[in-house]
N, C-alpha and C positions, 0 to 999 in steps of 0.2 A: 595563458588563456587571455585573448584580446577582449576589448571592452564590448563588441559586439556579441562574442560568445557568452560573456557574463550576462548580458541584457537578455539573450536568448534563453538562457538556462532560467533566469530569474522569472521571465514571462511566462514560461511553461509551469513553474510552480504556483502561478497565481490561478491557472486555469485547468492544467491536468492533474486530476486526483487518483490516477491509477498509473500502473506500470506491469508490464508483461515480460515474462522470461520463457524462451521456447526451449523444450527439452528434445533430446533424441528419442526418448522412450516414455511410455505412460508410467507414472508412479501412483502409488496410493497415498493417501494423507499421512498414514504412519511412516512410509518411506521418506516422504518429503520432510516431515517433521525430525527425522533422524539426521537429516542433512543439515537442516536449519538450526538444530541444537547446538552446533559447532560453531555458530556465528555468534558475533556481538552486535547489538542493535541499541540505537540510542532511545527506542521507545519501549525498552523492556524485553522481557523473555517471552517467546512464542508459546502459545497454549494451544493444544489439540482440544477442540470442543464439537459438541454435537454427535449425532449419530445419522447413519443412512444418508438421505438426501440433504440433511442440515449439516452434514460434517464439514468442518473448516479449521484453519489454523488462526487464531486471533492473537493480537497483542493487547495488552492492559489498555483500558479506556483512558483516553485523554480529552477531559472536558467533554464535549458532545460527540466526540468521533472515536471509532475504533478501527485500527487497521486491520484488515481481513485478508487471508491468503485463500484463493480458490483454485480448483484444479479443473480442467476441461481438456480431456485428451492429453496433449503434449505441452499444452499452454497453461502457465501458472500466471494468475492474475493477482495483483497486490494493489488494494484498493481502500480508500477510507469510506467508512460507512457511518451512519447516524448511531449513537449509542443510546438507544431508547426514545420514547416519545419527546422527553425533554430537549433532545438535540433537535429533532424535527421542529418542535415548537419554537426554539430559539432561532433556527434558521429562517422559518417563515416569517415571525415578527421582523428579524433583521432585514429581509428582502423587502417587506412592506414600507419599513420606516426609510430605507436607502433607495427605494425605487428600482430594486433588483441588482443593486451593486454590492450587496453584502459579501458575496464570496470574493470579489476583487479587494474589497478594503478589509477584510477580516484577516488579521495577522495568524490568528490559530489555524484558520484555513490554509493559509500559504505554508505555514510550519508543517501541518500534517500532509500536504502535497509533497514538501521535501522530504518528509519521512518515507512515504511510498517509494519515492525515487531512491532513497538511501537504502532502504530494505530490499529493493530490486537490485541494486549494485552488489550488495552482500550476498544475496541469493545467487546471483549470476556468477560471482567469485567462487562460491562454495560448490556450485552444481559444475563449473569449469574443472575445479580441482579433482572432482570425482568423474569426469569425463562424461557427464550428463547432458551438456549444453548441444543444441542443434547447431551444425555447422552449415553455412551457406552453400 
């Protein structure tokens, strides 16, 4: 990987807090969870949570963020979301103090953005092995 590629990947981790995986068919959360259980993730083990419209797959909280997996049709979205009111408050105060630069300067934010990418890569690998990935 060249210097430009490393810079490009690092700059995405500063800004992009989500990743997407396209599937070739609709899955339920239970089916996706069964696929995900076979993987290894640096942010912990996935957990199936909620019911009905609030159904999702989440990883254990890391400071003020939780990595969450959501399904919409054949698209799986891996995103970092705030873990409770404390996370939102910390982010708001950080933005006020840094003039809106908190997300870029916050190492925790960059680490969690990397985690969404890593989870997306692992999920892509697992779905590819099961023949679930959408082909171009």
